[in-house]
Backbone as CSV, one residue per row, in Angstrom:
resi,resn,N_x,N_y,N_z,CA_x,CA_y,CA_z,C_x,C_y,C_z
1,MET,-4.499,-3.184,-17.222,-4.137,-2.346,-15.948,-3.125,-1.576,-15.954
2,ILE,-3.004,-0.385,-15.553,-1.779,0.670,-15.322,-1.413,0.603,-13.867
3,TYR,0.091,0.390,-13.685,0.907,0.282,-12.679,1.717,1.491,-12.652
4,THR,1.579,2.217,-11.482,2.328,3.437,-11.035,3.278,3.151,-9.868
5,ASP,4.427,3.233,-9.822,5.158,2.935,-8.760,5.565,4.387,-8.319
6,LEU,5.212,4.375,-6.797,5.494,5.707,-5.985,6.780,5.279,-5.327
7,ILE,7.726,6.086,-5.373,8.895,5.933,-4.707,8.840,6.753,-3.404
8,LEU,9.160,6.121,-2.439,8.693,6.783,-0.893,10.025,6.779,-0.210
9,GLY,10.138,7.818,0.460,11.172,8.043,1.409,11.235,7.985,2.825
10,HIS,10.752,9.346,3.041,10.390,9.747,4.415,9.469,9.100,5.203
11,PHE,9.629,8.545,6.371,8.319,7.845,7.243,6.917,8.567,7.007
12,ARG,7.251,9.891,7.446,6.184,10.666,7.516,5.474,11.140,6.101
13,SER,6.295,11.487,5.313,5.492,11.473,3.915,4.812,10.249,3.324
14,LEU,5.607,8.949,3.590,4.931,7.867,3.198,3.507,7.687,4.000
15,LYS,3.270,7.797,5.487,1.961,7.754,5.808,0.999,8.852,5.173
16,GLU,1.540,9.931,5.038,0.344,10.814,4.195,0.159,10.290,2.798
17,THR,1.185,9.829,2.344,0.902,9.530,0.772,0.089,8.164,0.798
18,LEU,0.108,7.288,1.901,-0.741,5.955,2.179,-2.182,6.475,2.388
19,ARG,-2.255,7.509,3.118,-3.587,7.924,3.441,-4.399,8.561,2.358
20,GLY,-3.529,9.152,1.427,-4.320,9.556,0.165,-4.671,8.464,-0.809
21,LEU,-4.074,7.211,-0.289,-4.616,5.947,-1.277,-5.623,5.023,-0.774
22,VAL,-6.183,5.572,0.531,-7.121,4.658,1.153,-8.212,4.436,0.000
23,ASN,-8.841,3.081,-0.074,-9.994,2.458,-0.716,-9.408,2.430,-2.414
24,ARG,-7.985,2.461,-2.492,-7.484,2.234,-3.763,-6.748,0.811,-3.855
25,ASN,-6.708,0.453,-5.035,-5.769,-0.785,-5.066,-4.375,-0.735,-5.239
26,ILE,-3.713,-1.231,-4.495,-2.396,-1.032,-4.582,-1.525,-2.339,-4.340
27,ILE,-0.181,-2.442,-4.616,0.781,-3.219,-4.158,1.935,-2.510,-3.427
28,ILE,1.922,-3.271,-2.281,3.173,-2.684,-1.198,4.302,-3.894,-1.133
29,THR,5.436,-3.247,-1.436,6.447,-4.211,-1.736,7.440,-3.815,-0.192
30,THR,7.828,-5.113,0.400,8.729,-5.107,1.523,9.917,-5.675,1.124
31,ARG,10.839,-5.905,1.854,12.270,-6.310,1.679,11.787,-8.205,1.470
32,PHE,10.801,-8.497,2.015,10.459,-9.995,2.111,9.417,-10.475,0.899
33,SER,8.657,-9.842,0.699,7.530,-9.894,-0.099,6.530,-8.773,-0.654
34,GLY,5.573,-9.192,-1.583,4.685,-8.116,-2.066,3.170,-8.431,-1.496
35,VAL,2.529,-7.525,-1.338,1.051,-7.760,-1.067,0.143,-6.882,-1.722
36,THR,-0.774,-7.477,-2.580,-1.607,-6.722,-3.570,-3.056,-6.743,-2.779
37,GLY,-3.770,-5.734,-2.612,-4.952,-5.520,-2.211,-5.519,-4.204,-2.082
38,GLN,-6.638,-3.924,-1.363,-7.209,-2.562,-1.325,-6.577,-1.973,0.009
39,LEU,-6.389,-0.721,-0.139,-5.818,-0.054,1.311,-7.005,0.181,1.937
40,ILE,-7.302,-0.169,3.224,-8.370,0.013,3.917,-8.165,0.997,5.047
41,GLN,-6.927,1.098,5.434,-6.590,1.756,6.718,-5.252,2.262,6.862
42,VAL,-4.907,3.347,7.482,-3.263,3.679,7.703,-3.593,4.029,9.225
43,LYS,-2.511,3.446,10.065,-2.542,3.517,11.241,-1.067,4.276,11.673
44,ASP,-0.746,4.672,13.058,0.518,5.400,13.147,1.581,4.839,12.718
45,ASP,1.491,3.266,12.874,2.819,2.480,12.346,2.514,1.310,11.607
46,TYR,1.337,1.128,10.950,0.959,0.053,10.117,-0.139,0.565,8.946
47,ALA,-0.123,-0.310,8.046,-1.149,-0.055,7.036,-1.792,-1.610,6.925
48,VAL,-3.330,-1.394,6.523,-3.895,-2.543,6.491,-4.626,-2.774,5.213
49,LEU,-4.515,-3.943,4.447,-4.868,-4.100,2.980,-5.970,-5.389,3.153
50,ARG,-7.024,-5.134,2.065,-7.634,-6.299,2.232,-7.291,-7.087,0.846
51,GLU,-6.917,-8.409,0.832,-6.686,-9.126,-0.196,-8.005,-9.602,-0.857
52,THR,-7.815,-10.012,-2.093,-8.715,-10.972,-2.675,-9.282,-12.021,-1.521
53,GLY,-10.251,-12.201,-1.493,-10.981,-13.274,-0.456,-11.066,-12.610,0.948
54,ASN,-10.874,-11.412,0.907,-11.432,-10.614,2.137,-10.404,-10.872,3.243
55,SER,-9.049,-11.484,3.283,-8.222,-11.636,4.240,-7.552,-10.045,4.527
56,LEU,-7.417,-9.889,5.728,-6.722,-8.600,5.989,-5.014,-8.823,6.367
57,VAL,-4.249,-7.928,5.887,-3.037,-8.150,5.878,-2.447,-6.763,6.640
58,TYR,-1.727,-6.817,7.711,-1.068,-5.731,8.305,0.203,-5.661,8.145
59,ILE,0.683,-4.578,7.546,2.106,-4.129,7.113,2.613,-3.113,7.896
60,PRO,3.778,-3.211,8.704,4.283,-2.174,9.344,5.001,-1.186,8.438
61,ILE,4.595,0.134,8.517,4.982,1.444,7.721,6.221,1.256,7.369
62,ARG,7.285,1.086,8.531,8.788,1.156,8.243,9.311,-0.217,7.561
63,SER,8.443,-1.220,7.210,9.206,-2.213,6.345,8.789,-1.805,4.673
64,ILE,7.871,-0.717,4.569,7.749,-0.806,3.316,8.575,-0.090,2.448
65,GLU,8.780,-0.546,1.159,10.005,-0.210,0.327,9.225,0.528,-0.883
66,LEU,8.327,0.025,-1.373,7.779,0.546,-2.641,6.390,0.397,-2.663
67,VAL,5.521,1.254,-3.149,3.834,1.231,-3.273,3.837,1.388,-4.621
68,THR,2.861,0.457,-5.300,2.534,0.568,-6.537,0.991,0.728,-6.692
69,LEU,0.541,1.929,-7.225,-0.922,2.088,-7.565,-1.397,1.309,-8.592
70,VAL,-2.360,0.427,-8.531,-3.008,-0.503,-9.550,-4.235,0.200,-10.057
71,GLU,-4.394,0.708,-11.160,-5.456,1.190,-12.019,-5.933,0.470,-13.080
72,GLU,-7.506,0.631,-13.089,-8.034,-0.218,-14.506,-8.115,0.917,-15.312
73,GLU,-7.597,0.165,-16.625,-7.504,1.210,-17.890,-8.805,1.647,-18.413
74,ILE,-8.935,2.651,-18.839,-10.230,3.117,-19.449,-10.388,3.020,-20.827
């Protein structure tokens, strides 16, 4: 696995960055926890990840501190 941290700042650029990661496996870190899964949708104020087992997690964009892209090594 290759892990790439995406340092994010401004709210608008964060949404745009997340939209570019739809259907990719990522780790979203907030102040309280981290969530790993496939990003399936980005709305105006939240992102939706599908975790292993197909459960959906809704994460407020304003609470995101770090996004890590998870890629398989070739």
